[in-house]
N, C-alpha and C positions, 0 to 999 in steps of 0.2 A: 360374745354379746356383751354390751355395756350394762353395768349394774343399774337397776331401776329400784331406786330407794322405796317408792311407794309399794311396789310388788313385794319387797323384802318385808316391809312392815305388815302387810296384809297377810303374808304367809306366817309370820310370827304370831299375829293375832289369831289365825286359825289354829295354829299349834296349841296356843294357850287355852283357847275355847275347848279344843279336844281333850287337853289335860284335865280342865275343870269338869267336863262331862264324865270322864273316867273316874275321877275322885268321887263325884256325886254318885255315880251308878254303883261303885263298890262299897260305899258307906264306910270309907276309910277316915279315921280321925286325924286328918292331916291339916289341922287349922293354920299352921304357919305357912305351909306351902300354898294352901288355898288362898290365903291373904296376900301372899307375895304375887301369885299369879294374877289376882284381881288388880293389884297396884300396877303391875306391868301392863295389864290389859288397858287400864285407864290412860297410862302414859302413852301407849301406842295409839289409842283412839284419839287423844289429844294431838299428837303429832300429826296424824292423818288429817285431823280437822284443820290444823294450821296449815298444812300443805295444800288442803283444798282451798282455804281462804287466799293463800299466796297465788294459786293457780288462777283463780277467778280474777284477782287483781291484774295478774299478768295478761290474761285473756282480754280483759277490758282495754289495757294499754295497747295490746297488739291490735285489737279491733279499731281503735282510734287512728293508729299509725296506717293501717291498711285503708281506712276511709280516706286519709290524706293522699295515699298513693293513687287511689281510684279517681281523686280529683286532679291528678297530674303532677303531684309533688313526688318524684322519684328519687329524691335526695335522702330520704329517710331509710333507716335500716333497723331491723328488730334485734335486740340485745339477747344473747343467750344467758341461760341460768344454769343451775346444777342439776337439772333433770335431763338425762341424756335423750329420752324419747322426745320431749319437747324440743330439745336442741336440734335434733334431726329435722324436725318440722320447721323450726325457725330458719335453719340453713337452707332448706328448700324454698321457703318464701323469699329469703333475701336473694337467692339465685334468680327467682322470677321477677324480683324488682330490678336486678341488674340487667336482665334482658329487656325489660320495659324501658329502662334508661337508654339502652343502646338503640332501641327501636324509635324512642322519641327524639334522640339526637339525629338519627338517620332521616326521620321524617321531616325535621326542620331543614336539614341540608337539602333534601329532595325538593322541599317547597321553594327554597331560595333559588335552586338550580332551575326549577320549572319556571319560575317568574322571569329569571334572567334568560332562559331559552325562548320564552314566548316574546320577550322584549326584543331579542335579537332577530328572531324569525320575522316579527312584525316589520322591523327596519329593513331586513334583507329582501322582503317581499315587496314592500312599499316603494323602494328605491327603483328597481328595474321597471316596476309597474308604472310609476310616475313617468319615467323616461319614455316608455312605450306609448302611453297616452299622449305625452307631449309631441313625439314625432308623428303619431297618427293624426293629431289635430293639425300639425304643420302641413302634412300632406294634403289634408282636407281643405285647408285654407289656402293652398297653392303658394305657400311661402318658398317651397323648393321650386325655382323657376326652370332649371335645366334638368336634363335626363340624368346627368351625372349625379346631381344633388339628390334626386329622387332615389336613385339606386343606392346612394350612400345612406339615406334615411332608412330605406328598407332593409339594408344590411344591418344597421344598428338595431332596429326592431327585431330582426330575425336572431341576432346574438343575444339580445336581452331576453327574448322569449325563451330561447334554449337554456339560458342560465337559470331562468325562473322555473322552468319545467324540472331541470336537474335538482334544484333545491327542494321543490315539493316532492319529488321522487324519493330523495334521500330522507326527508322528514317522515314520509310514510314507511320507508324501509326500517328507520330507527324505532318508529312506533311498534311496528310488527315484531321487531327483535325484543323489545322491552316486554311486549305482551306474550312472548314465547309463542308467536303464531307462525314463525318460520320453521318449516320442517327440513331438518338436516338429513341427508342420506349418505351416511359414511360408507366408503368404499376404499379399496386399495388403490393408492395413487403414487405415482413417481414424482416426487417433489422436484427433482432435477429437471426432468422433462417439462414439467408445467412451467418452471421458472424460464427455461429456454424459450418455450412458446410465448410467454408474456413479454420477454425482451424482443422477440421477432416483431410483435405487434406494435411496440413502441419505437421501432427503429426510424420511422419517418419522422416522428416528433424529435428524436435525438439529432437526426440530421439537420432538421430545421433550427434546432437550438445550438447547433454546432458543439455538440457534446461528444466526447470520446467514451466509449463503453469499455470497461475493465472488468472482466468475468473470471470467476474462479469457481467452477461448478464441477464436481466429480463426474467421471464418465460412467461410473457404475450406477445401478438403479438405487435410488434413495426412497424406500417405501414408507409410506405413512397411511394411517387410516383416518380419513377426514371427508368432509362434504366437498365435492369437486367445484360447485358454483362459489362456495364460500372461499375456497383457496384461490380460485381465479380472481375473485373480487379483492382479496387481501393483497395479492401480488399486484394487480393493476392500481390499486389505491396508493400503495407505498411508492412504486415506481413512478407514477404520474406526479405524486407529491415531490419526489426527488428531482425530476426533470423541471418541474414548475418553479421550484425555489432554488435549484442548484446551477442555473444557466451560466451565471457569471463565473463559476469555477471550471466550466468546460469539461467536467469529468463526472461519470456516473459509475460507481462500482457495485458489483453484486458478488458476494461470496457465500457459498453454502458448505457448511462443515457439519460434522458429527461430533457431538459431545454428550458423554454419558448415554442417557437413554432418550436423547431427543436430537432432532436436526435443527441447526441454528442458520437462518438466512439473514445475512446483513446486506443492507441496501444503503449505499453512502453517496454523498455528493460533497462538493468543495464550494458551496454557495455561501451566503451571507451567515448562515448558521442561526442557532437559537440561543438566546441568553440563558445562563444557568437557572435563573429564577422562574424561567417559563417552561422549563423541560417537563415539570410535572403537570403542566396544564395542557400540553399539546393534544392529549387525547380527550379533553373535555369538549362537550357539545357546543357548537358555534364558537369555539375558541379560535382566534386567529391573531398572530403576532402583529405588531404594528406594521412590519414590512409587508406582510401578506395582505394588509388592507389596501395596498396599492392596486388600482384597477387592472394593472397588467398581469397580476398573478391570478385574479379570479378565485374560484373556490368557494364552497358553501360553509366551510367550517365544521362539516359533518363527516367528511370522508374518513378521517382518522378515528373519530368516535365509533363509526360503524366497523372500521377494521378491528379496533380493540375488542368489540363485542364478539365479532366472528372468530377472531383468534381464540378467545377464552371458551367459546361454545365448542370449539374443536379440540379443546384440552390443551391449548398452548398458552404462551405468554408473549408479551410485546413490551418494548421499552425503547427510549430514544436517548442518545448521547450526542453531545456537540461541543466543539471547540470553535466558537464563532470566528469565521473568516478562514478556518483551516479545514475542518471536516465534521460533517453532520451524519450520524448513522442511526438507522432504525433497524432493530433486530427483532425478529419474532421466532418463536419455536414451535415445533409440532412433534409430538411423541413418535418415536420409532415404532413401526409395526412389529409386534412380538411374533 
């Protein structure tokens, strides 16, 4: 235990008082000793008084600083002194201030992200909605004179409506994930088999995009403990993203490997790729590269954000690597079942 000077002084004070009481009770003529003890007692009392004054001054200073913290100024820190007990208290207070500082920074970032998200959502909802209203008005005003034109307008309305529904669904899904309202049901899954099933579902889209499928998946069972619906959505989102943005490379690769205590699933394409400065942003909400804003690519900008949340909720990690024009890889991991 660290030395507490105040406790030592009070202990000495008690010992001296005890000595004086013993001298007085035995009626011993120890005037010199009595005088010395009284002097020491006065000195100790004076030291304790000075320490008390210093502590009150320190306490007033700490109170002022804490008031500034309560008003939002988390850049201040309390200074330690020579009292070990008080120092422990100060260290604890400073740690709380550090936590408040981190929370304040995170709150500011969250507010900026929220405003950006709302702005992007408003734009992405307004755009298809405006088109739908325009084509409906055109049909009502008989602007489309032939059956072919009417069918074309209806097809556009149908596509815009489906895209709008997908965006709204993904917004609600992300909101539920953020609020932790999505119930995960972990079970034993074969990641290899689920990957093969996901690729079978995407085969028509691959054929239409004229993309060659290159697969490296172990024949053995690759057991993980995860939520089935989450894993299905993770696989579908990443594979569809690769098909969507990698068509010009004409190849889609899938590789499942075991590394340490996790399975690594890599999904790559040879499309246009992602600039280095954008790699850290691809999992942000509503983020889309300039190329993906081309209408032919579609997408809500929420798919990869949802994927990242689902991977992390199942105990894994996800990241992207890209050499523009050569190869772009999305990798996610899931812990191996013990």
